[in-house]
DOLUMKE-124050 format. One line per 4 residues: number of its first residue (from 1); their letters; for each residue y, x, z of N, C-alpha, C. Coordinates in steps of 0.02 Angstrom, whole numbers, m for minus. Atoms other than C-alpha are relative to their C-alpha. Example, Ala and Ser with C-alpha at 12.3 -4.5 7.8 and 13.67 -1.06 7.14 Angstrom:
// residues 2
1 = AS = m59:45:0:m225:615:390:60:45:0; m59:m42:m3:m53:684:357:55:m39:37
This chain:
// residues 74
1 = MNAI = 30:39:62:1696:m3287:919:m76:44:m12; 59:m16:13:1523:m3286:861:m12:22:m83; 11:m22:63:1461:m3185:696:m54:m45:m25; 43:35:46:1372:m3313:577:m42:35:m39
5 = IETE = 38:m32:40:1317:m3195:462:16:80:14; m10:m80:m32:1280:m3004:515:m53:28:m43; 54:m57:24:1191:m2861:413:25:57:22; 0:m72:m17:1156:m2694:463:m34:48:m48
9 = ALSK = 34:m52:49:1126:m2559:334:m42:m38:m54; 27:32:47:1064:m2684:217:0:37:m74; 18:m37:66:993:m2600:54:m51:m32:m43; 52:26:49:906:m2644:m105:7:64:m49
13 = YYGK = 7:m61:42:851:m2497:m210:m51:m20:m59; 58:25:48:745:m2514:m380:m10:66:m37; 32:m74:35:655:m2384:m492:m53:21:34; 61:m45:m27:521:m2271:m480:24:40:58
17 = GNEI = m4:m44:m68:583:m2164:m332:63:m35:38; m64:50:m38:721:m2312:m270:67:42:m28; m67:m31:14:846:m2204:m370:61:m43:m21; m49:54:40:941:m2366:m440:34:m34:72
21 = KALD = m26:39:m52:1050:m2426:m291:46:m63:m23; m35:71:18:1098:m2612:m307:37:m18:54; m39:16:m58:1156:m2628:m125:m22:58:56; 13:m65:m34:1180:m2473:m13:32:m9:65
25 = NLNL = m26:m10:m75:1197:m2486:180:64:m45:16; m58:49:m13:1303:m2647:186:m5:m16:86; m8:21:m68:1364:m2685:357:60:m38:6; m48:59:15:1447:m2847:374:m1:m39:53
29 = KVYE = 11:49:m48:1494:m2977:502:58:m49:m23; m39:56:18:1571:m3155:453:m7:m38:57; m10:29:m60:1635:m3242:602:9:m76:m26; m7:77:m6:1631:m3437:633:63:m13:m20
33 = GETF = m67:30:29:1783:m3527:545:32:53:m61; m17:m29:64:1800:m3392:411:m22:m25:m60; 25:1:59:1801:m3408:233:m5:63:m35; 20:m72:10:1723:m3254:154:m29:m5:m80
37 = GLLG = 19:m5:70:1685:m3205:m34:m18:75:m15; 27:m77:22:1590:m3049:m97:m13:0:m69; m2:m7:77:1631:m2988:m265:m24:73:m3; 23:m75:12:1556:m2830:m350:26:3:m82
41 = PKWR = m14:m16:67:1602:m2744:m517:m39:m33:m61; 33:49:43:1469:m2841:m613:m22:m63:28; 23:56:m36:1460:m2992:m517:m24:m59:m56; 16:38:41:1470:m3095:m674:m53:4:m41
45 = QGQG = 65:m23:48:1318:m3016:m763:m72:m6:53; 52:14:m35:1208:m3077:m620:m19:52:48; 17:m50:m48:1209:m2928:m505:23:m19:63; m17:25:m67:1239:m3023:m347:m54:14:53
49 = RPRS = 59:m23:m58:1118:m2927:m236:12:m21:68; m9:25:m77:1205:m2955:m70:m3:m69:0; m2:64:m11:1209:m3139:m95:m74:m12:m10; 78:24:8:1028:m3150:m161:m49:39:50
53 = TINC = 32:m12:m61:970:m3049:m20:m8:m19:67; m17:36:m58:1045:m3136:109:m29:m67:m9; 26:66:1:989:m3298:41:m80:0:m6; 64:m14:11:813:m3221:41:m36:m3:m67
57 = IIKP = 29:0:80:780:m3229:m147:m23:71:m14; 25:m80:10:761:m3032:m145:m10:37:68; 19:m27:m66:678:m2946:m12:30:79:5; m47:m69:0:787:m2787:45:m52:54:5
61 = TGGT = 36:m66:1:718:m2612:34:19:25:74; m11:m17:m61:796:m2583:209:64:m41:34; m36:22:m41:910:m2646:346:m25:m75:19; 14:64:m27:929:m2818:435:53:m45:m15
65 = ATVN = m72:55:1:1030:m2980:415:m27:m53:42; 11:57:m36:1040:m3124:524:55:m48:m23; m45:47:21:1115:m3296:492:m4:m51:56; m4:38:m52:1166:m3393:649:m53:13:48
69 = GYDL = 40:m26:m55:1054:m3289:759:m65:12:m30; 80:m2:31:903:m3301:640:m15:62:m38; 5:m58:48:828:m3139:572:m33:m30:m69; 4:18:51:810:m3165:393:m64:29:m25
73 = FS = 45:m43:32:663:m3041:357:m59:18:51; 55:m11:m39:547:m3060:504:m47:m63:m9
């Protein structure tokens, strides 16, 4: 089965020394045919960092992400 969404060490930090961790080393594979949801403790308050990063709305601090084999950040 092919991984449609794949992340490796995907991270997003904020603040003056990157001390605020919004997304820390996310390793994820979502395979073709799967239904997948990603929720966090403050999801309802707009803290959708994994989703916003994978949708290319927010640039990551580190790591990689591909959707259907396409690199999202190159």
